[in-house]
C-alpha positions, 0 to 999 in steps of 0.5 A, a space after each residue: 583449381 575450381 573455387 566454390 562460393 559459399 552461399 550467402 543470405 539474401 536480403 529477404 532472408 535476413 529481413 525474415 530472420 529479423 522479423 521472426 526475432 522481433 516477434 519472439 522478443 515481443 512475445 517474450 518480453 511481456 513474459 519476462 516483465 510479468 515474472 519480474 513483477 511477480 518476484 517483486 510482489 513476492 518480496 513485497 508480501 515478505 516485507 509486509 509479513 515482517 511488518 505484521 509480525 512486528 506489529 503483533 509483537 508491539 501489541 503484546 508488549 503494550 498490553 494488547 494495544 495498537 500504536 497511534 497512527 501518529 504520535 506527533 505531527 502531521 503533513 509534509 513533515 519537513 525538517 524540524 517537524 519531528 513527526 512521530 508515527 506508527 512506523 517509528 513505534 514498530 521500528 525496534 521490532 524490525 531488522 531493517 528500515 527497508 522492510 517498509 519498502 515494496 520493490 514494485 513501488 516507484 517511490 520506495 527509494 527514500 533519500 536521506 533528508 528529502 521531504 519534497 514529494 515525490 522524491 521524499 520520505 514517509 512521515 516519521 523519517 526524521 526520527 530514524 538515525 538514517 534520516 530516511 523512511 521508505 514510502 509504501 505502507 499506510 495504516 487504516 484510519 477508518 479503524 482508529 483515529 488519525 489525530 496525533 496522540 499529543 493533540 486534543 483529538 488524539 487525547 480524546 481517542 485512545 489507541 485501538 485495543 485488540 478487544 475492540 475489533 469485531 473481526 480482526 482477521 477481516 479488518 485492514 490494518 496496513 495497506 500500500 500507497 504512493 503518498 508519504 502519509 502515515 494513514 489511508 482513509 477509505 474515502 481515498 478509494 473514490 475521492 478525486 485527487 486522492 485516488 492516485 494515492 493508492 498503489 496497485 501492482 501492475 501484474 494482477 491489479 491487486 494490492 497487499 493488505 495486512 490485517 489486524 491479526 497480522 496475516 497478509 493477503 492480496 486483494 483488489 481494492 474495491 473488493 475490500 469495500 463491497 459488499 458494504 455488509 462485509 467491508 474490511 475497513 471498520 473495526 466495529 461489526 458491519 451493518 447487515 442491511 443491504 441498503 446501508 451505505 455508511 461505513 462505520 469508520 472512526 468518523 462514519 462516511 457514506 460510500 458510493 452505491 456500488 463498485 460500478 458507481 460513477 465515483 470509481 470511473 475516474 481514470 486515476 481511481 482504482 475502480 477504473 482499472 
């Protein structure tokens, strides 16, 4: 009886198949990664909307007044410092502590009792029963004072009221960051050593921002500063003079000439992206 041999793949054919699979994987993996990042960013936006709603409820309960950025303490907030911040002020209006976290932010996984950055907690962690507070969200200290309420600087600067905002829907209240600080200063967009504290989503090179009317929007960082006549940082009315370079913060600062300025070209700065 004649026996038939089944045809087998040659080495070349196997190599061709492997090469095709590798090419397909190379094409599909970035697509999957982008889809995963879009899902994370959607979750982040959802969390920030809850923060915006919580802040608005706080304002309604406290005679149209926003919380101080800091009520007590500042800095590393090691155990025993009992730092108290805006996060703790709005915490009763949130269902979960993890609403403060953004899934895309690698520093959002707070460990109970940890205060040594980068494995750390955000300012105010010791005030929470869980003894942790995710790093992700920072309050704009251009619009209001960063000084703790129980210090001379804080007592001299009452917390911001809704009526003091020239354009609530165009002024940043909260944004995203890597550092455990309670606040973000506009100078961090260009100052060496501070640029890397600002978080940018890898998918679209944008960050999420909560504005003073509670709505959330994704923007590129430099688009929140330029043109200066329409910047999103100061609480007061913007200076319409195109030659003006002063951002009217709680403590006015002079900004670089434009988004192409050398200050933004450092590798770690948002303008270099």
